[in-house]
N, C-alpha and C positions, 0 to 999 in steps of 0.2 A: 624654233629654228634649229635645223640639224647641223651637226658639226662634222667637218672633214679635216683630217690631219695630213699635212704635207710634210714629208721628211726630206730635207735638203742634204744630199750626200754627194761627195766628189773627192777628187784628189786634192792634196794640199795646194794652195796658191792657184786654185782654178777660178777664184772670184765668187765662191759659194757664199761666204759671209757678206760680201758686198751686195750680192743679189738679195740675200735674206734681209739685210738692213734697208735696202731700197723698198721692200714691201712693208716692213714693220716700223721704220723710222726709229723713234725713241721709245716706242711702245713695247719694250722688252721685259721679259721676266727671267730672272736668273735663278736656277735651282740645281740640285744635285740629282743624278740618276738614282733611282731606287737601288739601295744596296751597295752603291759605290760612291766615291767622292769626286767623280768627274762632273765638272760644271757643264750645264746645258743652257742654251739660249732659246727662249720661246717667245713667240709673238702671236697676236691674234688680230685678224682683220675680218671684215664682212664684205661679201660680194655675192651677187645673184641670189640674194635672200638666204644666204647660208653663212654660218659662222665658220671661219677657216683658221685652224690652229697651225702655225708654222714652227717647225723644230729644226734648228741648225745643228747638224750632226758633226762630230769631229772628222777632220780630213783623213782619208784612207786611200791606199792604192788598190786594195783588194779586200774581199770578204774573209780572206785567210788571215785573221787578226793575230797580232803579236803584242802591241802595246795596250794599255788599259783603255785608251781613247778609241783605238780601232775596235776593240771588243765591244765597246758601248755602241758604236755605229752598227756593227753587225747584229747585235742583239735587238736593237730597235727595228732594223729592217726585217729581221726574221719574225718579230712579234706581229700580232694582229692589230697593234695600236696604230700603225701607219695606214692611211687610206690610199695615198698615192705617193710613189717614190719620184722625187724630182732629182734626176741624175744631172748634176751640173758638170759639164765637160768644157775644158779649155779648147776652143776651136783652133787656136794656134798650136796646140799640142794634141791634136785629136787622136793620133796613133797611140799615145800613152794612155789617154783617157778611156779608150775603148775596152781595155782589159776589165776594168771594173764594170763597165756597161754590160759586157757579155755575161759576167757573173750575176749581175742584178736581173738581167732578162731571164735567166734560168729559174728564177724564183716564181715566175709567172704571176707577178703582182701588177696591179695598175701602175703604169710608169710613163713618164714623159722626160725627154732629154732637153735640158736648157743648154744650148750651144753658145757659150759665153765668149766674150772677147772677139767678136766678129770684126771689130774695127782694126785689130791687129792683123787679122787674116787678110783684110783688104789692103792694109799697108804693105804686107809682104808679097802681094801679088798672087795670092792663092784664090782659086775658084773652087768652091765646094758644091757638089750636086746634092743639095739638101733633100730633094724629092727622092733621089735614089737611096740616100742614107736612111731616110724614113721607111722606105720600102723594104730595105734589107733588115733593119732592126725591128720592124713591126710595131713601132711606137711613134707618137708625134715627136718631131724634132723641130724645136722652136729657136731661131736665132735671136740672141739677146746681147745687149751691151749693158751690163749691170751698173757700171759706174756712171753711165749717161741715162740710166733708167729707160732704155729702149727695149721694146718687146715684152714688157712686163704684163700688160693686159692680155696679150695673146697667149703667153705662157700660162697664166692663171686660168684663162678660159679653157685651154687644152687639158690642164690638170683636172679641172672640175668635170670636163667631158669624160675623161677616163674614169673618174670616180662614179659618175652616173651610169656609164655603160657597164662597169663592173657590177654595180648594184642591180642593174636591170637583168644582167645575165648570170645571176646567182654568184656574184663575187668573182667572175672570171674576167680577166682583162681583155679589152678590145685590142686585137692584133691586126696589123696590116701587112701580110706576108706576100712576098713574091712567090711565083710558082716553084722556083728552084729550092727554096729553103723551108717549105712547109714540113711539119707543123711547128718546128722550133727554129730559133735564130741560129743556134749553134748545133750543127749535126756533126758528130764525131765519126771516126772510122768505124767500119762494120764491127771490128773486134771490140772496140770500146762501147759501141751502142748495144751490143749483145750483153756485155757485162752490166751495163746500166739496167737493162731489162731484167737480167737475172737477179740483181739486187732489189729492184722494185718488187719482184715477185715474192721475195723473202720478207719484205716490210709489211707491217700490219695494214689491213685494208683501209683503215681510217687515217693513215699517215698523211698529213698535209704536205703539199709540194713534194710529191714522191720523187720526181725526177731529180730535183735539186738535192734532196737528201741522199739519193743513190749516188750521185756524182760526188757529193761530199764524203760518203763512205769509201768510195774508190780512191779518193785523194787522202785517205787516212785522217780525216778531220777529227780531232780529239773529242769535241763536244758531241758530234753525231755518233761516234763510236760508243760513247758512254750512254747516250740516250737510247740507242738501238743496238744493244749488244748481240752480236751474232757471229757465227763462224763463216768467214769468207775465204778460207784457205783454198777452197776448190775453184774459186772464181778469180781471185787476184793473184798476180805474180810479183807485185811490188814496183812495177814500172808504170802503172796507170797514172800516177800523179804527174810525172814528167811528160807522158804522152798527151794528157789532157791539156796541160799548160802549153806545150808546143803546138798542138792543133788549134788552140785559141789564138795564138800569135800568128799562125798561118792564115786563119780567117781574117784577122785584123789586117794583114798585108793585102789580102784580096779586097777587103772593103776599101782600103786606102786607094788602091788602084782604080776601083770603081768610082769613087766619089771625088777624088782630088783631080781636078782638071787643069789647074795651073801649076807651074813649077814654083815651089817655095823659094823665096829669096831670103837670104840671111838678114837678120836685123843688125845692120852694121853699127848702129849707135850703141846697142847693147854690147856687141863684141868689143868695140873700141873702149868703152868704159870698163868692161870686165878685164880687159887686157892689163889694166892698171890696178883696179881696186881689188882684184883677187890674187895679186902677187903676195907671197909670204911676208916680205918686209914692208913694201909700200902699202899693202892692204891694211896692216896694223897702224901704220903712221897716219893714213887717211882717216881711219876710224877714230883715232885719238883727236885728230884735227876737227873732225865733224862734231865730236862731243864738245870740244873747246868752243866751237862756233855756237853750239846750242847754249852753252853757259854764258857766252858773251851776250847773246840775245836775251837770255833769262835775266841777266843783271842789268843791262843797259835799258832795254825797252821795258822790262818788268819793273824796274825801280822808278822809271818815269811815270808809268801808269799807277804804281803804288802811291805815288805822291798825291794824286787826286783822290784816291781812296782814303788816304790818311786824313786829308782835309775834311772829307765827308764824315768820317768816324769821329773826328775831334769835334766837329759841329754837333753831331748827334749826342755825344757825351755831355757837352755843355747844355744842350737843349733838355736832356733828361734830368740833369742835375738841377737846372733852374726850375723845371716843372715840379720836381719832388720837393724842392725848397719852398716854392709857392704853395704847395699842398700841405706844408708843415709836417713832412714825413720825418721820422726819427733819423738821427745822425747815422745810426748803425745800418738802417735800410738804405740810405743814400750811399753809404760807403760800400755796402754789399753790391748794389746795382752798378754804381759807377766804377768803383775801384776793383770790384771782384768780377762781376759778370762781363761788363763792357770792356774792361781792360783785358780780361782773359780771351774772350771770343773775338773782340775787335782787333786785338793785337795779332791774332792769327789771320783774320780776314784780310789784313793789309798785304799778306803774302800771296793772295789769290792771283794777281796778275803774273807774278813770277812762275807760279806752279802751272797756270794755264798755258803759258808760253812753252814750258818744258813738255807738257803733254802734247801740245800742238806739234812741236818739233819731232817728238818720238812717233806720233801718229803719221806724220809726213814721211819719215824715213822708213817706217814699216810698210805703209801702203804703196810706196814707190818701188819696193822690191829690194831695197838696199840691205835690210837686216838679214836676209838669207845669205848675202855675200859675207856679212860679218861672221856668221856661223861657219861658213866655208873657210874663210881665212884663218879663223881661230882653231880649225880642226887639228892642224899639225901640232900646235901648242897643247891643245886639250888631250891629244893622244899620248903625249909624253907624260902627262900626269894621270893617265889611266881613265880618261873620260872621252866620250865622243864630242865632236864639234857641236852636235845637237844640244849638249848639256849647256853650252854657252848661251843658248836662246833664253832659257829661264833666268839666267843671270842678267842678261841685258834687260829683260822685262822687269827685273828687280829695280831698275832705275825709276820705274813708274810707281809700282807698289809691290811689296813683298808677298802679299797674299796671292794674287793671280800668278806671280812668278813661281811660287812654291807649287801651286796647282798645275803649272805647265810642266813640272817634272814628270808627270804621268806619261808624257810622250816618250820617255826613255824606256827601253825594253827591260833593263836589269833592275830588280828591286834594290840591289846594293847601290847602283848609280843614283836611283831616285832618292834614297836616304842621304847619300853624300851631297847631292845637289841641294836638298832641303837644309843641310847643315851649312852649306857655303853661301847660298843665295842671300841670307840676311846681311852679309858683308857688303852687298851692293847698297849704294846710297839711294834709298827710296825718296819720293817727293816729300814725305813727311819730315825727313831730316833736313830738307833744304832750308826751311825757316831758321833753324839753328845755325846753319852755315852762313846764311845771309846776315843774320843779326851779329854774330861774333866777328865774322870777317869784316863786315862793314864798320864796326866800332874800332877794331884794333889794327886793321891792315890797309885802310884807306884805299889808295889807287891799286893796290895789289889784292883787293878783296876777291875779285873773280878767280885769280890764280890760287888763292888760299882755299876757296871753296872747291875749285876744280881738282885740287890735289887730293881731296877726300875721295873723289870718285876713282882716281888712279890708284890710291892706296888701297881702297876696298877691293878693286879687281886684283891687284898684285897679291894682297893677303889671301884672297880666295884661291888663287892659282897656287900659291906657295903651300897652303894647307892641304889642297887637293893632292899635290905632289908628295907631301909628307905622308898622307894617309895611304896613297898608292904604294909608296916605298915600304911602309910598315906592313901592308897586306901582302907584299911580294907578288903582286899580280903581273902577268906578262904583257898584256895589252888591252886595248879597248875595242868595243864593237865598232867596225868601220862606219863612217858617216855616209849615208845616202840621202842627199838633199837636192831638191830641184832649185835651180837658179832661174826664176821667172824673168820674162822680159821686163825691162824698166817701163814704167808707165806713169803718166801724170796722176798723182793721188786723187781719189774721188773726194770732192769737197763734202759731199753728203756723208761718206763713211768717216772722214776725218772729224767732221762736226759731231757725229753721233758718238765717236770714241771720246773726244774731248769733253763733250757734255756729260757723258756717263762718269768720267773721272772727276770733273768739277762738281757734279752733283754729289758724288761720294764725299768729296772734301767738305762741301757745305753741310751735308748731313752730319758729318763727324763734328763740324764746328757747332752745329745746333744741338747735338746730343752729348757725345763723349766729352768734348772740351767745355761745353756749358756746365755739365755735371761736375767735371773736375775743378772748374773755376770756383763753383759754389763750395765744394768740399774743402778745397784749399783755403778759401776765405774763412771758413768755419774753424779749420785747424789753426789759422793764424790769429784768430780773435778769441779763442777759448783756450784756457789752460787749466791746471789742477784746481785753481780757485774760482773757475767760472769765466765769465766774459772779461776780456782785458783789451786795452788799447795799446799795450806794450807787446809787440811781436816777440821780443827777446824772451818772454816767459810763457809763450804760447805752446800748444801741443806740437805745432810744426817745428818750432825752434828746438824743443827737446828731442824730437825724432831726428831732425837734421843734424844736430850736434853729435848724436850717437853714431850716425852713419858716416859723418864727415871724417871720423878717425880713420876709417878704411881708405878714404880717398885722399888723405894727406900725401902719400908718396906719389900720387898721380898729379899733384898740383891742383886738386879740386877739393881741398879740405875746408870748404865754406858751407855752413849749414843750409844756406839758401840754395846753393847749387845741388847739394845732396837731395833736398826735398824736391827740386825741379826734376832731377833725374829719376827719382822714384815715381813721381807723377807721370813721367814720360813713358813708363811701361804701358800705361793705358793707351796712349797714342803719342808718337814722337813729337807732334805739333804742340802737345801740352807742355813740353819743356819751355818753350818760349812764352806761352800764356801764363805758366806758373811763375816764371821770372818777372813778368810784368806785374803780376799780383803781389808777389813777395816784396818787390822793391817799390810798389805803389806808383807805377808809371802808367798813365792812361793810354798812351799811344806809343808803345815801345819801338815800333819800326819807323816812326817819323824821325826827322833830323833832330828835333828837340828832345824826343824821347831817348834816342840813342846817346845824345850828349849827356843827359842826366844819368843814365845807366852807366855810361862809360866813366863818368866822374866818381860815382859811388863804388864801382868795382875797383878802380885805381886806388881809391882811398883805403880800401880793405886789403890791398896788396895783390890784387888780381890783375896781371899784366898780359901782354901779347902771348907769351909762352903758355900761360894758363888758358887763354882763350883758344889757342890751337889745340891744347890737350882736351879742352871741353868738346871741341868739334870731333876730335879723334875718338873720345870716349862715346859720344853720341853715335858715331859711325859703327862702333863695334859692339856696344853692350846689348843687353837682353832685348830681343825683338818685342814688338808691341803685342798686346793680348790677342788681337785678331790673327796675327802671324803665328803665334804660338798655338792657337786653336786650330789653325789650318794644318800646321805640322802634325799635330796630334791626329787629326782626321786622315791625313794622307798616309801617315806611317802606321796608323792603327795602334799607336802605342803612347800612353801617357808618360811612361818612363822615358821614352825617346825625346818627348817634348821637353821634359825637365833637363835631360842631358844636353840638349841644344842650348837651353837657357843658361845653364851653368858654364858650358863651353864658351858661349859668347861673352859672358861676364868675365871669365878668366882671361880670355884673349884681350878684352878691352883693358882690364886692369894691368896686365903685364906690358902690353905695348905702350900704353899711356904713361906708365911709370918709367919705362926705359927712356921714352922721348923727353919727359920732364926732367929726369935726373941728369941725363946727358946734356940736355939743353941748359940746365942750370949751371953745369960746370963751365960750359962755353961762355955763358952770359954773366957768370960770376954772381949768380943770385944766391 
């Protein structure tokens, strides 16, 4: 079975990933591009007796790349790896999408246009002459509605047709040109065409895509100039780049006049909403309210669902315990399985409903188009601290998981900005920290639990912005790169896209519970039941106790000078969820998130002198201290520096210790502790 590779490329927010997900579903493979740390999404399907590999390329507005992600898209399109280019264009913003289309067409590769969001076009009263557009561009133009899965079969059929025609004609794409524009879609002025021909004559005879290379040379493309070093001083005068860009836009205007038959009506709903949510003050207030609503749902609905999961885990624990007892298993084995593994892993699984609701809400906000408004609103604040509003996007992604959030920093143009965002993103409260917030706020703050947990998110954002301003002030920089971001029309989130997004996140959580947390629970149990003299049932003389008591000295000023807490925090470096599973194992509580489990833990903590102020400091320390191993590894890969990874870890721990100490010491004065 032969394989064909389809490369999905398009502007940001054109629905490219939604279209890609519609084809692949959950059959995705995540990997890094060779030589760089940019994540790629791949899927594989079979159709017409052929294996089809689909690659979702990072969004880009042109092939003149600036960011790391845009460079990856360009390199993949240039390579011989792609069989057919699937140019995903936003039909409701066709004029903007055509610039990339013209660049792609100049590469003379098999290509098909997926004209997405046709439902929005119809809603706005626009009529597009798709036959004429196809005639001008010389490629199949297929109308699709990705979120409703319409037009997918036709698009795939057209792409396979292009691949077959290219193969039959010695890898030359099938073109459908009108008489006026043969032999190329984009015909420049006579002066530019002569210069293109002159450069083509200087290139080696075996140069692939000669015309595109020649045009790139005229626009002073750094990569092409390095690949084909030659003296063009007698051909170029330095104005070619601007002339080529202007002439492309002139053709785009002509195309729009040819194919747009209806007058576009404004999207009044989008305009009305944006008139409120994009205002500097109210935009921030609405964002904070939206996040508060998300957490209200996370706690209310999530806790209600968790109750049923707790009953199931409690029943399972008793079942396993009874089964092992009837089999006459050793006491230590029963203790390991029930109090070690099930308490650790089960204690984390009870938070699954809360985390699922958080992911569901974030996916809904992102797919609706709202998150782009958040970046726009935050732009003014971010510029004052030396960062673009675009830098706020990775920080917002950090609410889900720090790892993809750090990877999203590659969308920033400046290497210094990327490193700064890597340093600040871990201050966002990722979903792994949520179980810690839920546990301690639920035990010590009762009806105000949601607000206690929500304050962690606000404090994390405030601290990140404050530190960014301090670093900006210390560097003495003048300003940030201006934000250029598209505000897409609001749309009803695709149920399929949201489901795929949530499932991928939930699957990661379950995988972590079955691997990292499982292993950590066993290791912690061993440390708790073995000491210098061997196996012991007295935890006070175990390895965990000795280690915890040594580390607890450092945490006394923070209000966390309890050896169990110290051990849990150390274990939490493997994954933040492990903090809760470790506490469950350390205190021997089978279902720590249940009402009964919380009551038992609450009583034990109070008896040891651990009160509400200590609990709040515990949440603060978890918010700020060393990122998990996966996040640290990602920082090392993205920064290409092991030293920078350790610098971030030390920086985070220092901030956690200082802030928590201040809060505890000041709080103790007011409370008279």
